[in-house]
C-alpha positions in Angstrom: 187.7 -68.1 256.1 186.0 -69.9 253.2 183.1 -72.3 254.1 183.5 -74.4 257.2 187.3 -74.8 256.8 189.0 -75.2 260.2 191.7 -72.5 260.6 195.3 -73.9 260.9 196.2 -70.7 262.8 196.9 -67.0 262.5 199.7 -65.5 260.5 200.7 -62.0 261.6 201.8 -59.7 258.7 203.5 -56.3 258.4 203.8 -55.2 254.8 203.6 -51.7 253.5 202.4 -52.7 250.0 198.6 -53.1 250.0 198.4 -55.3 246.9 201.1 -57.5 248.3 199.2 -57.9 251.5 196.0 -58.7 249.7 197.6 -61.4 247.4 199.4 -62.9 250.4 196.2 -63.0 252.4 194.3 -64.8 249.6 197.1 -67.3 249.1 197.3 -68.1 252.9 193.5 -68.3 253.3 193.5 -70.9 250.5 195.8 -72.9 252.8 193.3 -72.4 255.7 195.4 -69.8 257.6 193.9 -66.6 259.0 195.9 -63.5 258.1 196.0 -60.5 260.5 197.8 -57.4 259.1 199.3 -54.8 261.3 200.1 -51.1 260.5 203.2 -51.1 262.7 205.5 -53.2 264.9 204.1 -51.9 268.2 200.5 -53.1 267.4 201.9 -56.5 266.3 204.0 -56.9 269.5 201.1 -55.9 271.7 198.8 -58.6 270.0 201.6 -61.2 270.2 201.5 -60.8 274.0 197.8 -61.8 274.0 197.9 -64.8 271.6 200.5 -66.8 269.8 200.5 -66.6 266.0 201.3 -69.7 263.9 203.8 -67.6 262.0 204.9 -64.0 261.6 205.9 -62.2 258.3 207.8 -58.9 258.8 208.9 -56.4 256.2 212.3 -54.6 256.6 212.7 -51.3 254.8 216.1 -49.9 253.9 215.3 -46.5 255.4 213.8 -48.1 258.6 215.1 -51.3 260.1 212.2 -51.5 262.6 211.3 -54.9 261.1 214.5 -56.3 262.6 213.8 -54.6 265.9 210.3 -56.3 266.0 212.0 -59.6 265.2 214.5 -59.2 268.1 211.7 -58.1 270.5 209.6 -61.1 269.6 212.5 -63.4 270.3 213.3 -61.6 273.6 209.7 -62.2 274.6 210.0 -65.9 273.7 207.6 -65.9 270.8 208.1 -69.4 269.5 206.5 -69.0 266.1 208.6 -69.1 262.9 209.4 -65.5 261.7 210.0 -64.8 258.1 211.5 -61.5 256.9 210.9 -59.7 253.6 212.6 -56.8 252.0 212.6 -55.0 248.6 216.3 -54.1 249.0 217.8 -56.6 251.4 221.6 -57.0 251.5 223.5 -60.1 252.6 224.4 -58.2 255.8 220.7 -57.6 256.5 219.9 -61.3 255.8 222.8 -62.4 258.1 221.5 -60.0 260.8 218.0 -61.3 260.5 219.0 -65.0 260.6 221.3 -64.4 263.7 218.4 -62.6 265.4 216.2 -65.6 265.0 214.5 -65.3 261.5 213.5 -68.5 259.8 213.8 -67.2 256.3 214.7 -63.9 254.5 212.7 -63.4 251.3 213.5 -60.7 248.7 210.8 -58.7 247.0 209.1 -58.8 244.6 207.9 -62.3 245.5 205.2 -64.7 244.4 202.5 -64.8 247.1 201.9 -68.6 246.6 205.6 -69.2 247.0 205.7 -67.3 250.2 202.5 -69.1 251.4 204.3 -72.4 250.7 207.3 -71.3 252.7 205.1 -70.1 255.6 203.3 -73.5 255.6 206.7 -75.4 255.5 208.0 -73.2 258.4 205.0 -73.9 260.5 205.2 -77.6 259.7 208.9 -77.8 260.6 208.4 -76.0 263.9 205.6 -78.5 264.7 207.8 -81.5 263.9 211.5 -80.7 264.7 214.1 -83.2 263.7 216.8 -83.5 266.3 218.9 -86.2 264.6 221.3 -83.8 262.8 224.8 -83.0 264.0 224.2 -79.9 266.1 227.7 -79.3 267.4 231.3 -78.6 266.3 234.0 -79.3 268.8 234.8 -76.3 271.0 232.1 -74.1 269.4 228.6 -72.8 270.2 226.0 -75.5 269.2 224.3 -75.0 265.8 220.6 -74.3 265.4 218.6 -76.9 263.5 218.6 -74.8 260.4 222.4 -74.2 260.6 222.9 -78.0 261.0 220.8 -78.5 257.8 222.9 -76.0 255.8 226.1 -77.6 257.1 224.8 -81.1 256.0 224.2 -79.7 252.5 227.5 -77.9 252.4 229.3 -81.2 253.3 227.4 -82.8 250.4 228.9 -80.2 248.1 225.8 -78.2 247.3 226.0 -74.6 246.3 224.0 -71.9 248.1 221.4 -72.0 245.3 221.3 -75.8 245.5 220.8 -75.7 249.2 218.1 -73.0 248.8 216.2 -75.3 246.5 216.5 -78.3 248.8 215.5 -76.4 251.9 212.9 -74.2 250.1 214.5 -71.1 251.3 215.9 -68.0 249.5 219.6 -68.0 248.5 220.0 -64.9 250.8 218.7 -66.9 253.8 221.2 -69.7 253.0 224.0 -67.1 252.8 223.0 -65.9 256.2 223.0 -69.4 257.8 226.3 -70.2 256.1 227.9 -67.1 257.5 226.6 -67.9 260.9 228.0 -71.5 260.8 231.4 -70.2 259.6 231.4 -67.6 262.5 230.5 -70.2 265.1 233.1 -72.6 263.8 235.7 -69.8 263.5 236.4 -71.0 260.0 237.7 -68.8 257.2 235.7 -70.6 254.4 233.7 -73.8 253.7 236.8 -75.9 253.0 238.3 -74.8 256.4 235.0 -75.6 258.0 234.7 -79.1 256.6 238.3 -79.8 257.5 237.6 -78.9 261.1 234.5 -81.1 261.2 236.0 -84.2 259.6 239.1 -83.6 261.6 237.0 -84.4 264.7 236.4 -88.0 263.7 
């Protein structure tokens, strides 16, 4: 940590790319976070049992989906920190799986380290100050998560996936994941069907 800066917390990171890890560490340290890198999921899980990170960044590789397994395991063990996923070749299906399994964001590589550091900071801030004022339910369906409710609100305002991604400071892939999850919970075929169902409740 530079100088006498007080740490805002630890960010646990799994990333196979050494230069990516180094740049990310520098960007996060400039925001007063400490970065702890792990070689594999087992060592990260074992450390997460000892102390709670402020945030977790996990890489998912196409040949090895262990990043998703680590995500699911962290959620099963009630890790309350926001978890962000990265992948060099992430598909919509992978993003949807990550979001449904409890990921906060899904970021495609290559990424700008400062952009990811900003997203991590925003995620930590949102987890610290949740806003429960949004509509979190659709009649007869499983309640929406806070992020799903956000996406729904933007969809109702007519925003595109890219527009929502800009507003929420998420990747378009992540928004697609949340949108798919909302449609599934509402048992709606598409956004028009979804909005008809919601406004039909009034």
